[in-house]
N, C-alpha and C positions, 0 to 999 in steps of 0.2 A: 502492653503496647498502647501508648496513649496517643501518639500521632505518628505520621509519616516522617517526622523530624527525629524519631527515636535513633539514638546513636547506631545500635547494631543494624536496624533496618537500612538506614542511610548508607552505612559503611558497605553492606552487602549490595545495595543498589549502585553505588559508585563501582564496585567490583564488576557487577554486571555490565555497567556502561564500558568499562575498560575491556572486558572480554568481547563485546561488540566491536569496539574500535579495532581490537586486535585480530579481528577476523581477516584472512588473506584477501577477500574481495572487497573489504571496507573501502580501501583507497580509491580502488576503481569505480566504485559506487558514488563515492564523493566527487570524483572528477567528472562523472556523467551529470550529476546534479549541478555542479559549479558551471559546467559548460552551458547547460540549459539556462541557468539563471542569468548567465552573461549575455544571453542572445534575446534582446527585447522583442525582435520581430517574431521569433519562435514562440516566445511566452504569449504574445498577443494572438497568434494563430491558435495556440493551445486554448487560451480563454475563449476565443470565438467558437471553436469545436465543442467545447464543454457546455457553452450557453445554447448552442444550436441542438446538441444532442438532449440536453434537458428539455428544450421546447418540444422537440419531436416526441420524446417519452411522455411528455405531459399531454400532448395532443392525443397521442395513442391511447393513454390511460383514460381518457375522457371520451373514447369512442369517435374521435374525429378521424376520418380517412385521410391518410397522408398523401400529400402531393407528391407524385413520382419525380417530379422535376426538383422539388425541395430535397427529397431523399437522395437523388442522384448528385445534386450540388453538394450535399454534405459529404457523401462518400467520395467524391473527387477531392474535397478539401481535406478529408481524413487521409486519403491515400497520399496526397502531396505532403502533408505534414509527416507521414510515416516514412516518406522517401529520405528524409533527413536522418543521418546517423546520430546526430545530437539528440533528436527527438526519440528515436528509438533507444538510445542509452539512457535517457531520462525516464522513459516508461519502464524500462527494465529495472532501474535503480527504485523506482517507486514501488514497484511490484516486490522487489526483495525487502525493502523496508516494511511494507505491509505485512509481509510473511512472518517477519520478526515480531512485529507488534501483535500480531494475531496470536502466535505462539506464546508470547508473554502474557497477554491477557487471559488466554484459556489456562495456563498453569496457575496464574495468581487467583483467578475467579474460582477455579477448582480447589485451590488450597483453603481458601475461605469456606466454600460450600462443605467441604470435607473435614475441615479442622486439622488436616495433616497434608504433608507432601504427597501430591498425586503421583500415581504410577501410570505406565502405558495402559494397564488394564482399565484404569478410571476413565480412559478416553475410548472405550471399545478396542483396546488393543494397539491403538495408534496415538502416539505422543507428538505428532507433527502437526504442523498447521493445516487448515482446511484446504489448502491448495495442493496438497501432495497427490490427490487423485484416488486416495483410498476411501474417500468418504461416499 
């Protein structure tokens, strides 16, 4: 294997991509993502929340006592954002995509580590993603 462009690896990667797209919940996930991406106001609110969350985490990590009014304002904005079905659908789709990514990464990484295709036992008896609750 000389590169990711290796014919057999690329062919199997495309088969994997097809298997992902063929999952029954994939169209719904795409609809949720597309609906969110079409809503500029919601995207701006999401970006603002992400920035505020990062700022609050940064302050907390550096020992700064968080202002209760600032935390309360953040929580109100977060709750308002989450009241949107489009926002909830987007977050759910993001979580689903992340679960797939984590599973793929775990299996490919373990394949390189072991030099063979991993089994469930190679993951402590669990071959699922870390979001399964068994870890």
